[in-house]
N, C-alpha and C positions, 0 to 999 in steps of 0.2 A: 539809520540813514534815511533822509527825507526822500519821498518819491517825487517823480517828475511834476505831478499836479501841484504839490505843495510848493515846489520851487517856483513854478509859474505864478501861483497865487501871491507868494511873498514878493516876487519881482514886480508884479503889477501894483501891489499895495505900496511898495517903496517908490513907485513912479509918481504918486499923488501926495501933495501936501495939503494941509488944512483939514477941515472937518468934513471930509467926504464920507457919507454913510457906508458902513461895512457892507450892507446889502448891495449897494451900487458897485462897490469894488468887486464883490463876488460875481455880480452879473457881468461886469467888464472882463473879469478873468475867464469866465465861462465862454463869453463871446470870442475872446481871443483864442482860446483853446479850440473852439469850433472852427475858426478861420484857419488856424494852423493845420488842423486835421484835414480840412477841405483842400488846402493847397497841397498837402502831402499826397492825398488821394489823386488829385489831378496830375501831379508830377509822375506818380507811379503808373497811372493809366496811360499817360503819354509815352513813357518809356516802354511799356508793354506793347502798345500799338506799333511803335517804331520797330521793335524787335520782331514782332509778328510779320510786319510788312517786308522785312528782309527775307522771309522764307515763303510767305504766301501773298499772292497778288490777286485781288478780285478782278474779273474780266467779264465784259458783256459781249455776247455773240451778236454780230450785226448782219451776217449774210446767211445764205441758204446752203453753202457748200458742204456743210457737215450733217445735213439731214439724212436719215432720220435720227441720228445720234444726238445732235444738238440743233436747236432751232433759234431763229432770230429772237433777241431779247432774253434768251437764257442767261442766267447769272451764274458764272462758274468761278472756281478757285484754281489758281495756277501755283504749283509747287516750284518756286523759283530755284531752289537748290537741289532739286530732285536728282540731278545728274552729277553732283559732286561726289557722291558715294556709290553710285551705280551707273551702268551704261544705258544709253538709249536702247530700247527694246522694240522688236517687231510688234506692231499693234498699238503702241503708245499714241495717245492723242496729245499733241504738243502745240505750243505757240511758237512761231518763228518770225523773224524779221525778213521781209521780202524786199525786192528791188522796186516794187510798185509803190508809187508815191500817192499820198492822199491829197485832198484839196489844199492843204497847207504846205505841200512839198515835202512832207515827212514820210519816211518809209512805213508802209502799212504792216501791221502784224497780222499773220494768217493763222488760223487754227486748222491743222491737218492731222492725218494719221500716218504713222511711220509704216511704210510697206517694204522698203528696201534698206538693208544695212550695208556698210562697207563690204565690197567684194561680192554682194548678191548680184545675180543676173535677173533682170526684170524685163518682161515683155507683156504686151497687151494685144490680144487677138480674140476674135469671135466673142466679143463682149465680156471677156474675163481677163484677169491678171495672172500671169505665171511668174513664180518666184523660184529660181534655180530649177527650172524645168517642170515644176509642179503647179497645177492649177489651184489657185487659192479658193478656199471656201470662205466667203465673206458675207455672213448674214447681216452685218451692220450696214451694208450699202443700201442706198435707196433704189428700189426697183430691181436690185440684184443684177445690175448691168453696168459695165464699164464702157464708156463711149470711146470710139476711136481705135486706131491700130498703131502699135508701136513696136518696131523691131527690137530684138534683144539688146539691152545695154547693161554694162557692168558698173555698179555704183562705185565711184572712186573712194579711196581711203579718205577719212575725215569728212565725208559727206553722207547724206541720207536721201532716199527717194520717198517723197511725201505725196499722198493723195487725199482729196476730200472724200467723204462717204457718199456725197451726192455727185456721182461721176459725170452726170450730164451737164452740170453747170459749174463744177469746181475748176478753178484755175490753179494748177499745181505742177508737180514735177514733170508732167507730160508736156507742158508748155516750155518752149525754149527760153521764154522770158524769165521763168523761175528756175527750171532745171533742178539739178542736184543742190540740196541745201547744206551749206557748211555747218559743221558742228557748233561753231561759236555764234551762229545765227539763231539757234534754238534757245528760247528764253525760259522754257520750263515745261512741265508736264501738267495737263489738265486732269485733275483727279476727283473733283467734287462739284456737283451742281446744287446750288442753294435755291434757285428760283427757276421755273414756277414750283410751288410747293408740291403740286401733284407729281412732279418728276424728281423731287429731291433725292439725292443719294450719290453713290460712287459712279464716276464716269468710267466705263470699261472699254 
């Protein structure tokens, strides 16, 4: 049984009439094989990229609200399907759609940390966050201090209480404009930082 290359060679040879030198026919056959291989590789690469982007989304940090965990111009990866097989967990760093509009009138995406799960009771006092009556130990926060005072609130079902790690500048669930974030507004979990190279690794 003839192999694929022999079939292509014979097909190319049959395309030409007259006294075309065999060497030229061989060169044309090789060129066509290379072109077909290149097209195949491009198609495969495109399909792989499309599939990857269904699960992973590259994101650039623009603001200071997650310092010192994330900084402006950090390049991170978002697991878009992270919560199809598991629940949102306390401490997860997530991207969510907000009601705040950007310059184009499009809802801004915010990067925040999950502090309250449904039915949790959250309060802020004396520079600390309390979850279900217990003061949280939050070494990831900038300056180790949470700005403002907030009476105890219960996180409604289907929503989450999100805070930035830089509590002095973060606009988050403490603000009435944002408040509790609905589950369907969470776009995915930030799990990996690619840039800067000095900080490459898992985002915890």
